[in-house]
C-alpha positions as CSV (number, residue, x, y, z in Angstrom):
1,M,-26.7,-47.2,14.9
2,R,-24.1,-44.4,15.1
3,Q,-23.2,-45.3,18.6
4,A,-22.6,-48.9,17.5
5,E,-20.4,-47.7,14.7
6,T,-18.4,-45.5,17.0
7,H,-18.0,-48.3,19.5
8,L,-16.8,-50.6,16.7
9,R,-14.2,-48.0,15.5
10,K,-12.9,-47.6,19.0
11,R,-12.6,-51.3,19.4
12,K,-10.7,-51.7,16.2
13,V,-8.3,-49.0,17.3
14,Y,-7.7,-50.8,20.6
15,I,-7.1,-54.1,18.7
16,S,-4.7,-52.4,16.3
17,I,-2.7,-50.9,19.2
18,F,-2.7,-54.3,21.0
19,S,-1.5,-56.1,17.8
20,Y,1.4,-53.7,17.3
21,F,2.3,-53.8,21.0
22,L,2.3,-57.6,20.9
23,S,4.6,-57.6,17.9
24,V,7.1,-55.4,19.7
25,V,6.9,-57.7,22.8
26,I,7.5,-60.8,20.5
27,T,10.4,-59.0,18.9
28,S,12.0,-58.5,22.4
29,V,11.4,-62.1,23.3
30,V,13.1,-63.3,20.0
31,Y,16.1,-61.1,20.7
32,F,16.5,-61.9,24.4
33,T,16.1,-65.6,23.9
34,G,18.9,-65.9,21.4
35,G,17.7,-64.6,18.0
36,T,15.8,-66.0,15.0
37,S,17.5,-69.4,15.3
38,K,14.9,-70.2,18.1
39,V,11.3,-70.9,17.4
40,Y,9.9,-67.7,19.1
41,A,9.9,-65.8,15.8
42,N,6.8,-68.0,14.9
43,L,4.9,-66.2,17.6
44,M,4.6,-63.3,15.2
45,Y,1.8,-65.2,13.4
46,I,-0.5,-64.3,16.3
47,P,-0.6,-60.5,16.0
48,I,-0.6,-60.8,12.2
49,A,-3.6,-63.1,12.3
50,I,-5.4,-60.8,14.8
51,M,-4.8,-57.8,12.6
52,A,-5.8,-59.5,9.3
53,S,-9.0,-61.0,10.8
54,T,-10.2,-57.8,12.4
55,H,-9.0,-55.2,9.9
56,G,-8.9,-57.0,6.6
57,K,-6.2,-58.1,4.2
58,W,-4.5,-54.7,3.5
59,H,-4.1,-53.8,7.2
60,G,-3.0,-57.3,7.8
61,L,-0.4,-57.1,5.0
62,L,1.0,-53.9,6.4
63,H,1.3,-55.5,9.8
64,A,3.0,-58.5,8.3
65,L,5.6,-56.3,6.5
66,I,6.3,-54.4,9.7
67,S,6.5,-57.6,11.8
68,S,8.9,-59.1,9.2
69,L,11.2,-56.1,9.5
70,L,11.1,-56.3,13.3
71,V,12.6,-59.8,13.1
72,G,14.3,-59.1,9.8
73,P,17.7,-57.7,8.7
74,F,18.6,-56.2,12.0
75,M,17.7,-59.2,14.1
76,P,20.6,-61.6,14.7
77,L,20.4,-65.3,14.0
78,D,22.2,-65.9,17.2
79,T,22.7,-63.1,19.7
80,V,25.1,-65.0,21.9
81,M,27.4,-65.9,19.0
82,A,26.8,-62.5,17.3
83,V,25.8,-64.3,14.1
84,S,23.7,-62.4,11.6
85,Q,20.9,-64.2,9.7
86,E,21.2,-64.5,6.0
87,S,19.0,-62.2,3.9
88,I,17.1,-65.1,2.4
89,N,15.9,-66.1,5.9
90,W,14.1,-62.8,6.6
91,I,13.0,-62.4,3.0
92,V,11.3,-65.8,3.0
93,R,9.8,-65.0,6.4
94,L,8.4,-61.7,5.0
95,F,6.7,-63.6,2.2
96,I,5.3,-66.2,4.6
97,Y,4.0,-63.5,6.9
98,S,2.5,-61.6,4.0
99,A,0.8,-64.7,2.5
100,I,-0.7,-65.6,5.9
101,A,-2.0,-62.0,6.3
102,L,-3.5,-62.0,2.8
103,V,-5.2,-65.4,3.1
104,I,-6.7,-64.7,6.6
105,G,-7.6,-61.1,5.5
106,F,-9.2,-62.3,2.3
107,F,-11.6,-64.6,4.1
108,S,-12.2,-62.1,6.8
109,D,-13.2,-59.4,4.2
110,Y,-15.4,-62.0,2.4
111,Y,-17.4,-63.0,5.4
112,R,-17.5,-59.5,6.7
113,Q,-19.2,-58.4,3.5
114,E,-21.5,-61.4,3.7
115,Y,-22.5,-60.3,7.1
116,K,-23.1,-56.7,6.0
117,D,-25.2,-57.9,3.1
118,R,-27.2,-60.1,5.5
119,V,-27.7,-57.3,7.9
120,K,-28.8,-55.0,5.1
121,K,-31.4,-57.5,4.0
122,E,-32.6,-57.9,7.6
123,I,-33.0,-54.2,7.9
124,E,-35.0,-54.1,4.7
125,I,-37.2,-56.9,6.0
126,A,-37.6,-55.0,9.3
127,E,-38.5,-51.9,7.5
128,A,-41.1,-53.8,5.4
129,K,-42.6,-55.2,8.7
130,L,-42.9,-51.7,10.1
131,A,-44.5,-50.5,6.9
132,M,-47.0,-53.3,7.2
133,V,-47.6,-52.5,10.8
134,Y,-48.3,-48.8,10.1
135,S,-50.4,-49.6,7.1
136,L,-52.6,-51.9,9.2
137,V,-52.8,-49.3,11.9
138,K,-53.8,-46.5,9.5
139,L,-56.4,-48.9,8.0
140,A,-57.9,-49.2,11.5
141,E,-57.7,-45.5,12.1
142,S,-59.5,-44.8,8.9
143,R,-62.6,-46.4,10.6
144,D,-62.0,-45.3,14.2
145,D,-61.6,-41.6,14.5
146,N,-58.8,-41.9,17.0
147,T,-56.3,-39.3,18.1
148,G,-53.8,-39.0,15.3
149,A,-50.6,-39.3,17.5
150,H,-52.0,-42.0,19.8
151,I,-49.9,-44.8,18.3
152,E,-46.7,-42.8,18.4
153,R,-47.2,-41.9,22.0
154,V,-48.1,-45.4,23.3
155,A,-45.1,-46.8,21.3
156,Q,-42.7,-44.4,23.0
157,I,-44.2,-44.9,26.4
158,C,-44.0,-48.7,26.0
159,R,-40.3,-48.3,25.0
160,L,-39.7,-46.2,28.1
161,L,-41.5,-48.5,30.5
162,A,-39.7,-51.6,29.1
163,S,-36.3,-49.9,29.2
164,N,-36.8,-48.9,32.9
165,L,-38.3,-52.3,33.8
166,R,-35.2,-54.0,32.4
167,R,-33.1,-52.5,35.2
168,R,-35.0,-54.6,37.7
169,K,-33.2,-57.9,38.4
170,K,-36.2,-60.2,37.7
171,Y,-36.5,-58.9,34.2
172,Q,-32.8,-58.6,33.2
173,D,-32.7,-62.0,31.5
174,Y,-36.1,-61.5,29.8
175,I,-36.0,-57.9,28.5
176,D,-33.2,-57.3,26.1
177,D,-32.5,-54.7,23.4
178,E,-34.5,-56.8,20.9
179,Y,-37.5,-57.0,23.2
180,I,-37.6,-53.3,23.7
181,E,-37.3,-52.6,20.0
182,K,-40.0,-55.1,19.2
183,I,-42.5,-53.9,21.8
184,T,-42.0,-50.4,20.4
185,Q,-42.6,-51.6,16.9
186,V,-45.7,-53.7,17.5
187,S,-47.5,-51.7,20.2
188,P,-49.3,-49.6,17.5
189,L,-51.2,-52.9,16.5
190,H,-52.9,-53.1,19.9
191,D,-56.4,-52.0,18.5
192,I,-56.0,-53.4,15.0
193,G,-59.0,-55.7,15.7
194,K,-61.3,-52.7,15.6
195,V,-61.4,-53.0,11.8
196,G,-63.9,-55.8,12.5
197,I,-66.2,-53.8,14.7
198,P,-69.3,-52.3,12.9
199,D,-69.4,-48.6,12.4
200,H,-72.6,-48.0,14.4
201,I,-70.7,-49.2,17.4
202,L,-67.2,-48.1,16.7
203,L,-68.3,-44.5,15.8
204,K,-71.1,-44.2,18.4
205,P,-70.5,-40.8,20.2
206,G,-72.3,-41.9,23.4
207,R,-71.9,-44.6,25.9
208,L,-72.4,-48.1,24.6
209,T,-75.1,-50.5,25.6
210,A,-74.2,-53.7,27.4
211,E,-74.7,-55.6,24.1
212,E,-72.6,-53.1,22.1
213,Y,-69.9,-53.2,24.7
214,E,-69.7,-57.0,24.5
215,L,-69.3,-56.8,20.7
216,M,-66.7,-54.0,21.1
217,K,-64.7,-56.3,23.4
218,T,-64.3,-58.8,20.5
219,H,-61.7,-56.5,18.8
220,T,-59.0,-58.1,21.0
221,T,-59.7,-61.6,19.6
222,I,-60.4,-60.4,16.1
223,G,-56.9,-58.7,16.0
224,A,-55.2,-61.7,17.7
225,N,-56.8,-64.2,15.4
226,T,-55.8,-62.2,12.3
227,L,-52.2,-62.1,13.5
228,L,-52.2,-65.8,14.5
229,E,-53.0,-66.7,10.9
230,V,-49.9,-64.8,9.8
231,K,-47.8,-66.5,12.5
232,E,-48.7,-69.9,11.2
233,K,-46.5,-69.2,8.3
234,F,-43.8,-67.7,10.5
235,P,-43.9,-69.8,13.7
236,D,-40.6,-68.6,15.1
237,N,-41.2,-64.9,14.6
238,R,-40.8,-63.1,18.0
239,F,-42.2,-59.9,16.4
240,L,-45.5,-61.6,15.8
241,E,-45.5,-63.3,19.2
242,L,-45.4,-59.9,20.9
243,A,-47.9,-58.4,18.5
244,I,-50.4,-61.2,19.3
245,S,-49.8,-60.9,23.1
246,I,-50.4,-57.2,23.1
247,T,-53.4,-57.3,20.7
248,H,-55.1,-60.1,22.6
249,F,-54.4,-59.3,26.2
250,H,-53.9,-55.5,26.6
251,H,-57.4,-55.3,28.2
252,E,-56.7,-58.0,30.8
253,K,-56.5,-56.7,34.4
254,W,-54.1,-57.7,37.1
255,D,-57.1,-58.7,39.4
256,G,-58.6,-60.9,36.7
257,T,-61.6,-58.7,35.9
258,G,-60.5,-57.9,32.4
259,Y,-61.1,-59.5,29.1
260,P,-61.1,-61.6,26.8
261,Q,-60.0,-64.5,29.1
262,G,-60.1,-63.0,32.5
263,L,-56.4,-63.6,33.1
264,A,-54.9,-62.4,36.3
265,G,-51.4,-61.5,37.6
266,T,-48.4,-62.8,35.7
267,A,-50.6,-65.0,33.6
268,I,-51.0,-61.9,31.5
269,P,-48.1,-61.5,29.2
270,L,-45.6,-58.8,30.2
271,S,-45.9,-57.0,26.9
272,A,-49.7,-56.7,27.4
273,R,-49.2,-55.5,31.0
274,I,-46.9,-52.8,29.8
275,M,-49.3,-51.8,27.0
276,A,-52.2,-51.6,29.3
277,I,-50.7,-48.7,31.3
278,A,-49.4,-46.9,28.2
279,D,-52.8,-47.2,26.5
280,V,-54.8,-46.0,29.5
281,Y,-52.5,-43.1,30.3
282,D,-52.9,-41.8,26.8
283,A,-56.7,-42.3,26.9
284,L,-56.8,-40.3,30.2
285,R,-54.8,-37.5,28.8
286,S,-56.8,-37.2,25.6
287,K,-60.0,-35.2,25.1
288,R,-63.1,-37.2,24.0
289,V,-66.6,-36.3,23.1
290,Y,-67.8,-37.7,26.4
291,K,-65.0,-36.2,28.6
292,E,-62.4,-33.6,28.9
293,A,-58.7,-34.5,29.0
294,F,-57.3,-35.3,32.4
295,S,-54.2,-33.5,33.6
296,H,-50.9,-35.4,33.9
297,E,-51.2,-35.4,37.7
298,D,-54.7,-36.7,37.7
299,S,-53.8,-39.4,35.2
300,V,-50.9,-40.5,37.3
301,R,-53.1,-40.6,40.4
302,I,-55.7,-42.7,38.7
303,I,-53.2,-45.2,37.4
304,Q,-51.6,-45.4,40.9
305,Q,-55.0,-46.1,42.4
306,E,-55.5,-49.0,39.9
307,S,-52.2,-50.6,41.0
308,G,-53.0,-54.2,42.0
309,K,-56.4,-53.9,40.4
310,S,-56.2,-53.0,36.7
311,F,-52.4,-52.9,36.5
312,D,-49.3,-54.8,37.5
313,P,-48.0,-53.1,40.7
314,E,-44.4,-53.4,39.7
315,I,-45.0,-51.7,36.4
316,V,-47.0,-49.0,38.1
317,E,-43.9,-48.4,40.3
318,V,-41.8,-48.0,37.2
319,F,-44.4,-45.7,35.6
320,I,-44.3,-43.5,38.7
321,E,-40.4,-43.4,38.6
322,C,-40.4,-42.1,35.0
323,E,-43.7,-40.2,35.0
324,A,-41.9,-36.9,34.2
325,Q,-40.5,-38.5,31.0
326,I,-43.9,-39.9,30.1
327,E,-45.4,-36.4,30.4
328,K,-42.6,-35.1,28.1
329,I,-43.4,-37.8,25.5
330,F,-47.1,-36.9,25.6
331,R,-46.4,-33.2,25.1
332,Q,-43.9,-33.9,22.4
333,Y,-46.6,-35.7,20.3
334,E,-49.6,-33.8,21.6
335,N,-49.9,-31.4,18.7
336,L,-49.5,-34.1,16.0
337,G,-52.9,-35.5,16.3
338,H,-56.5,-34.4,16.3
339,N,-59.3,-35.0,18.8
340,G,-62.1,-37.2,17.7
341,V,-64.5,-39.9,18.7
342,N,-62.9,-42.7,20.7
343,R,-64.5,-44.6,23.5
344,S,-61.4,-46.1,25.0
345,F,-62.0,-44.7,28.5
346,P,-65.5,-45.6,30.1
347,Q,-66.4,-49.0,31.6
348,R,-63.5,-49.0,34.0
349,L,-60.7,-47.0,32.4
350,S,-60.6,-48.5,28.9
351,Y,-62.1,-50.8,26.3
């Protein structure tokens, strides 16, 4: 946000300099083409309109006054004949310039304020969405004794992977700033469906039976179906689209051996393929009742071995490229959570 504001201020400074420079150029054109008797003085409307529309009515008015003086009392009516213009000419021109600046500036200020109000409301709505997301996640965590900072870590890893993946040509038209922000926001919802899993399975400290495992796998469809019901009321919401994709398909595998639908390759949504690596890496690094935490090096090696099997090979490449930053993210959030019961690792890397 601060970077955007700084960029906007710089751009306004450049526009201001350009507008005044253009006024000086027009003044020179008016003088060297014979004076204010020619039509070229009307070109001064251009920099006045630029200034008023970008900086508002008061800056526009100031520019109009200065521009009026540039082609005002000291500018001849006819430079060849050395005839001065009458005072009424440049005074009327001053009022016309000022009126134009005020009118354009007024509407510019009005719509600028409208835009700011709209952005403020959208920010409030976005914050409400995030509050809803984390409320749902905390609800799930209240039943599944997960590592406390798991959702923060996977969110930041997803952001990093998506940002680096964006640099690849094939994804430049698909991954934009909005996509990166949304995948960061919705990634904590990936296991929200576990609220529908019975406690005797969800909190079981040992390895699940085949029947229990099948029931555990339904957390993907439970979560996705819940979000789909919300999406029916907001059909064009990209936020919900990503949330559903991640929730439903983050346990699909590149070779088609995952669940719930056995999708393979690029049939798996990109967001889910990103989430799969982030989720498994965090599960590997975390201590569980049935295993010790893996080192960063071992976790990277395991993920690399699963390239083309569990994971999209191209995303694994990106993961390897930024693995030092991923380790930094894990360490940054490592002390925020607590170790507890979570069976997100056995049965081929993760539930």
